[in-house]
C-alpha positions, 0 to 999 in steps of 0.5 A: 919196213926194213928201215923201220926194223933197223930203227927199232933194233938200233933204238933197242940197242941204244936203250940196252947200252944206256942201261948197261952204262947206267949200271956202272955209273956212266951215262944219263941213267942211274940204276939204284939197286935194292940195298943201295943209296946213291948220291948224284953230284953235279960240279961237286954239288949235290944234285939228287939223292936216290934212296929207292930202287929203280931208274933215275936220270942225271945230267949227261955230262960224265966229266962234271957229274959223279955218282956215289953209292952207299949201303942202305942195309943195317951195318954191324960195328964191334966197338973197342972195350972200355974200362968204366967206373960205376957209381959204387966205385967198381971198375968194370970192362965192357965190350959192346957192339952197335947196329947202324945204317946210313940214314941220310946219304947227303949228310953222311957225305958232308960229314965224312966225304963218304968214307965209311971207315971215318964214320965207324971211327966216329961212331965208336968214339961216340958210343964209347963216350955215351956208354962210359957216361951212362953206365957210370951213373949206375951201380954194378948190380944194376949193370949186371941185372935186368936193368941193363936193357933200360941202360942200353936203351938210354945209350941208344937214344943218346947216341942216335940223337947226336949222330943223326945230324951226321946222316947216321942212324943208330938202331941198337947198342948192346953189351957183349960182355961185362967183366971186372979187371983182374985186380977187382976180381981178386978184391971181389973174391977176397970180399966174398971169402971174408963175407963167407967166413963171417957167415960161417963164424956166425952160423957156427956160433949160433949152432954152438949156442943152440947145441948148448941149449939142447944139451942143457935141456936134455940134462935137465930132463934126464935129471927130472926123469931120474928124480921121478924114477927114484921117487917112484922107486922109493915109494914102491920100496916103501910100500913093499917094505911096509907090506913085508913088515906087515907079513913079518908081523903077522908071521911073528904073531903066529909063531914067535919062536919060529920067527926068532929062530928064522931071523937068527939063521938069517943073521948067522948067514949074513955075519958068518962068512968064510974065514970070519972070526967073532969074539963074543961072551958065552952068555951072549944071546946071539948063538942061543940057537947053537946051544946043544940043549936047544937043537930042536927047532921050534915048530910053527903054530898052526895058522888061524884065520 
């Protein structure tokens, strides 16, 4: 019984030791953790590719067996900025990033010997070339509009197809920012100012023309109103003069001498102002009502219906 317990204890200790050695890449057991991929090389030749978490076995010869570990998670790479000329001859500066992963550890090892830095450099070159090519086929307006999403999909598909043969999976390519070079910005501002000035001149000319039309119409209407008012005034005045003449005629017919006397007094009032000098013949009839022999004012005849 005691020997059996010792044997069980020894076996357990051996298993624990094997697992401990496997966790550090030594021994016949290979432990693949979550987020890891392992490539087992035997005599520098790929022996097994481990992409799922768990326990695996390898040839128990440490000298000629090597285990390489790769990250299976999604990786982020910020690529350098690129100066690109669009289809409408606009030069822009684009800064983009890419989300990628190691999709095939064996192909990745054959292409880059497991060196992630070399892989990122290759990814950066490929993405920059594809961005330059695809963006160059579109106008600046398309790059800055909602069409940019479709442009990024095309770049992602193109880059993924090329890098998949090297064990790299391109998940997404995105543009961080899109800017114009300083010289282009000044040219754009100059064109914007010119366009705004042209529109200002156009609107100002249209406003002046409309103002002239409004003023001309207002002048025409004012002249029409004044003419109509003058016409109405003349008609009213003529009617008043006609009525006054009729009244004068009726009054004159009733009392001719009084009417003549009143008319003469009106004439004196109008013509004989202060400091007025008149030279008239004594026999003239203008001052007949100033003759002392006619000082008595003629009385008006009684009105008859």
